[in-house]
N, C-alpha and C positions, 0 to 999 in steps of 0.2 A: 882414466886418470884425469882429474881436473887440475889445470894449472892456474894458479892465482898470482896476482901481483905483477903480471908481465905486460899489462895493457893500460892505456891512458884513460881508464874508467875507474872511478873510485866510489861510485854510488851503487849500492845493491837495491835500495828502495827508491821509488819515485819521490823526488823532493817536493813536488807540488802537484796538486790535483786539478789544475785549471784545464779548461777545454783546450784541445789541440785541433787546429783547422788545417786541412790539407786537401787540395784538389776537389773541393766541394764536399768533403767529408768533415764531420765533427766527431772527435773522440772525447768522451768524458771518462778520464781515468778513475775518478772516484767511484763511479757506478759500473764501469765496463761497457757503457752504451756507445754504439757506433751509429751515427745518424747521417742520412743523406736523402735529399728529395722527399722529406716528410716521412720516411720510413726509419724504424729503429730496430737494431738487433743488439743482443747482449753477448759480448765476447766472454769465453771462458777465461780463467785466470792466466793460464800460460800464454795463449795467443795475445791476451791483453798486455802482459808484461813484455813480450817480445816486441809488439808494435810500439809501445811507449819507448822502449830502449832504442829502436831504430829511428823513431821520430825525434828523439833527443839529439841524434847525430846525423841529420839529413846529409846525404852525399858522401858520408864517411863509411868505410868498411868496419862493421862490427864483427870482430872475430867470433868463430863458433865457440871457442872456449869461454869468451865473455858471456855469451848468451846462455851457455850451460850453467855458468855461475849464477846468472840472474834467475833462471827458471828453476834450478835445482840446487839451492845453496847448501843442502845437506849431502850432495853428491848423488850420482846415478851411475849404473854400470853400462847399460847400452844407450849411451847418450846420442849416438849417431842416428839410429832409427827413431828415438824419441824426439829429437830435435827436428828431424824431417817431418814427423807427424804433426808437430806444432806449426811448422811452416805451411804445410798443406792446408790445415784448418784456417790459418790466417789468410791464405790466398783465396780460399772459398768465400770467406766473409767479404773480401775486397773485390772479388771477381777478377783476380789477377791470374796470370799464367806464367809459369817458369820459363817457357820458350820465347815468349814475347812480353816480358814484364812491363807493367806501367808503374808499379810501386816498389816491389821487392826484387832486387837483382841478386842472383846467386853467384858467388865466386867459389867454385868447387874447391872443397877442402880448406877454404880460407875463412869464409864468413858470408855475411849478407849486407846489402847496402840499400837504403831507402832512396829511390830515384825520383819520387814524386815531388811536388812543390808544396812545401810547408809555408803557410801564410800566417801573418800576425792575427791575433784574435780581434774580432770586431770590438767597437767601443762598448763600455760597460752599459748595462741596461739602466733605465731611469732609477733614481734613488727612491726610497720609500716615500719621501715628501712629495715627489713629482709624479710617481707612478699612478695614483688614483685618477688624475685627469686624463690619462691615456687608456685606462682600463676599459672604458666603454667602447673605444675605438678598436682595441684588441679583440674584444668579444665579437663586435660586428664583423671585423675582418675574418676572424676564425669561422664565423658562420658562413660567410660568403665562400671561403676556401672549401669548407666542408661540402657545400652545395655543388660547387664547381667540380670538386673531386668525385662526387657521386655521379655527376653527369659524364665526366671523362671516363670513369670506370665502366658505366653502363654502355657508353658508345664503344669502348674498347672490347667489351665482352661481345657486343653485337658484331663488330668487325671480325673478331676471332672466330665467332660461330659461323659467319658467312664465308669468310675467306681463309680461315686458318691463321695461326699466329705469324706475325711478321718477325723475321730474324732481327735480332738486336745487333747492330753493327757499331762496335766501338772502334778504337784506333786500330786494333788488329783484326776486327771484323768477326761477325758470326757467333758471338758469345750468347749463352742462354741466360735468361732471367729466372729460370727454374733452378733453385739452389740444389735440389736433389740431383738433377741432371748434371749440374756442374761438378758436384762432389764425385759422382760416378765417373765423369770424364777425367778428372784429376787422378782418380784411383786407377783408371785404365792406363794413363800415361806412366804412372808409377810401375804398374805391372809390366809394361812394355820395356821399361828401362832396367829391369832386374838382371843381375848377373849370376845369382845363385841357381836359378832355374830358367827354363824357357817360359817366359811370361806371356807369349803370344795368345794362347787360349784364354787365359784369364783377362788379358787386355781386351780382346774381341768381345768377350762376355760383358765386360764393364761398359764399353762403348755402345754396344747394342742396348744395354739397359738404360744408358743415358738417353739414347734416341727414342726409346719407348716413352720415357718421361717427357721428352721434347723433340719431336720429329723434325723440327725446324732449326736444330742446333748445328750450324754449318761447320764449326770447328770439330765437333765430334764426328761428323761424316768424314772430314778430311783425315782425322786421326785414325779412324777405322780403315780408311783406304790405305794409309801408310802401313798399318799393322798387317793387313792382308798381303801387301807387297812383301813385307819382311817374312811372313809365314810361308810364302811361296819360295822365296830365295833360300831360306834355311831348310826347306823340304819338310815343313810341318804339315803342309797341304799340297796336293797335286797342283802343278803350276797353272793349268788352265782354270781350275776352280778358284784358286786364290786370286788370279789376276782379273777374272770376270767379276768377282765380288769387289775387288779393289776399284775397278773402273766405274762400276755402278755408284759406289760411295763417293769417289772423287768428283764425278759429274754432278752428283746431287749437291755436294758442297759448293761447287762453282755456280750451280743454278741458284742456290740460296744467297750466295755472295760472290759476284763475279770478280771481286778484288781481293779474295782470300788467298794469301800467299801459299798456305799449306795445301789448299785444294789444287792450285795449279802445279805446285811442286809434286804432289802425289801423282797427278795425271802425267806429268812429264817423265817421272820415274817409270811409270808403266810403259809408256811409249819407248823408253830407252831399253828396258830390260826384257820386255815381252814382245813388243811390235818390231823392235829394231828400226824404229822410225826416228832417225836421229834429227831430221829437220823438225818433226813435230815436237820432239823432246826439247829442242832448242827454243821453239816458240813458247811452249808452256813454262819452261824454266825462266825465260826472259820476262814473261808476264808475272811470274812469282817474285822475281827480283825487283821489278818495278813496284810491286805492292809492299814488299818488306824485305829489304836487303840484309836484315839481321837474322833472318830465318836460316839457321845453319844447314838444314837439309838441302836447301837450294844449292849451296856451294859444293856439298858433297856430290850431288847428282851432276852438277856441272863438271866437277873433277873427273867423274867416270866418263861422261860424254867426251871430254877432251882426250882422255886416255884412249878410248876406243877410236877416236879420230887421229891418233898418233900425234897429237899436239901436247906433248908431255910437259913442256915448260909451263904451259897454262894449267895443266892438270895439277902439278905440284903446288902451284900458287893457289888454286881453288881448294884443294884439300887442306892447305895451310890455313886458309880463311875459315873453313868449317871447324877446324881444330881450335882456332883462336876464339871462335864464338862459343864452342862447347868442348872445352879441353878434356873433359872426362868421358866423352862418348867414344867407346872402344871401336865402334864401327869405323869412325873416321881415322883412327890410329891404324887399323888393319888396312884400309885402302891406301894410306900413305906407304905403309910397309910393302904392300903388294906392288905398288908402282915402282918402288926401288928394285924389286925383283924383276918386274916386267921390263924395266929399262936396263937390265943386266948389271945392276950395281949390287952384286951378290954379297960382297963382304959388308957393305953398308947395311943391307937388309938384315944380315945375320947379327951384326953388332946392335942394330936397332931393336930387334925383337927379343934377344936373349934377356936383357934386364927386365923387359916388359913381362916375359913369361915367368921370371923369378917372383914377381909380385902378383901376377895373374896366371897361375899355372893351369887354370881351366879355360884359358882363352885359346880355343882350338884353331880359330882362324889365323892367329899369329903363329901358332905352331905349324900350320900348313905352309906358311911362307918360309919358315925356317927349314922345313923338310925339303922344299923345292930348291931353296938356295944351296943347301948342303949338297944335294944331288948335282947341281950345276958346277959346284966347285970340286967335285970328285970325292967328297967325304961321304961315301955310301954307308960306311959303318956308323958314322954320326947320325945319318938320316934314319937308319934302321933302329937306332936307340931311341929316337923320338917317337916312333910309331905307337908303342904301347902307352905312351904318356897322353895320347889324345883321350879326351874325356867322353865324347859322345860319338855315336855312329852317324849322326846326321849333322850337317848335310854330307851325304856320301859323295866323295870326290875321288880323283884318280891317284891321290898321294901314295897310298900303300902299293897299288899296282905299279906305279912309276918306280918306286924304290926297289921293289922285288925284281922288276925287269932289269934294272941297272945292276942289281946284285947277282944276276944270273939265276935267280930263283923263279924259273919259268912257271912251274906248277902253281906256286903261290900267286903269281901275277894272273894266271888264268882263272884261279878261284876268285880273285878280286873282280875280274871281268864278269864272271857269272853273277856276282852280287850286284854289280851295277846294272847289268842287263835286266835282272829281275826288278830292280827299282825303276828302270826305264819303262817296263811294261805297266807299272802302276801309275805312270803319268807324271814322273818327277823330272823329266828333261835331262837325261844323262848322256845323250849322244856325244857331246863334245868331250866329256871326260872319258868315255869309252874309246873315242878316237885316240886320245893321248896314250892310253895303255897299249893299244894295238901298235901305234907308231913306235913306242919304246921297245916293243918286242920285235920290231922289224916287219910286222904284218901290214904292209902298206895298202894292199887292196882292201882289207877289212877296215883299216883306219879311214880310208877315203869314203867307204860306204857310210860309216858312222858320221863323218864330218858333213857329208852332203845332207844327212838327215837332221843335223843340229838346228838349222833355222826353223824347221817344221815342228820340232818338239820343244822349241823355245829354251834351249840349253842356256842356263843363266850365266855361264862363264864364256859364252861364245864371243862377246864383245871384245875380249882381249886378243882375238885371233891374230891381228897384224903385229902385235908386240910379243906374244907369248913364246918364250924360248922352247917350250915343250912341243911347239909346232914345227920346229926346225926340220925334222925328218920328212915333213910333207910340203915344205915351202916351195919346192920346184915341181910339185905334182899338179896335174890338171884340176883335181878336186879342190885344191887350195885356191887356185885362181878363180874357179867357178863360185865358190862360197864367198870369197872376198868381193867379187863383182856383184854378187847378189846383195850383200850387206851394205856395201859402200858405193853403189852405182851412182849415187848423186854426187859423189866426190871424185870418182875416177874418170 
């Protein structure tokens, strides 16, 4: 449904067709031409209308409903996806990025804001009576420019042939000048952010295609690294394979641009989740923050690092910063809820995730927090009722086995153990989750055996060891002290 008449904009059509100048760009609304540094591209009608609307209100939030009214005055059904597609096309034309925008800032569910610098148009060209005397000079200058451009182009081609293309570093670093590569990169980021399906396979395919177009595209290498990390954590890929691919991509991104925030952030996350190298993770995340402290993934990883270090006040602060920068990213919401559970604020965790699940019923990670918190509050019946509502079998975690153990359904808990053990043999890092179920069943020796193996199989939830309420049955066992010493020896 399109809502009209609620916003301080009363023009549907552009009132004038004068050139608009911003940050070195020139937009000609009458022809749809977008010019910069001697190159010209023609915008399609919808991206053109959106850009004009944003430029007419620089620094102001233009509501999504207003943009829908401008782009589709006759109405449209699926305006969310259609508007997002227009924004992506406009970002491609401008070389902009939603995570580190220079021109178009997204305010999720609210609208968009132009954050570049709109300048006054230069003085008018000479009049018809005076223009002839300058015409010969213009022709001569054009000729010199053409010759110089040819020389520069030829030298650039020779340099590219001999040494390979040099990465183009803008304010955020590492962007490609290959438009097709950039389009594929943006499509990959869109696939990665999808909520309806697991978009990791499609995202990896798009990033790889972008890198075939431009192997020197640093931001695409970093995005590929981040996606492989996520694929390992959600058990779409075996953990060793995923993290090996992620590390190669992250190191390549940093090699191409040593000041690329996303590259250092990706490497720091690998060190945190896979190597359990907390000092190394701190170093890389600090480098990422120095490069761009508005990159939200940095703060999320810092939040996890501080959680694992039992510095929970800082962890809450950092998760809050990540959510402030990207309020619609569900991963950050999950980590905040998980920290509520890990710090034994069970009722707060329950109250936090219930309304979230009402609007996002397929958000399994949040449902897992709810199940664990219900178990800790003694509401085993409520936890059992939540189990069949989980949407996907992956990532396989200990939730069902934990609930069955507390409900006295031993055979069901043992069957869950068998499922996790098969997954473990396939290389998905399940030892920590296996230890939790054994501990809940009172099988302390088996739980200790699994826990001791967890650092070697890179169990993705092992970092929570010192906080995790599910570890309480093992907290006074030698195995718990051994693994804690092994993980946190630099701090103890």
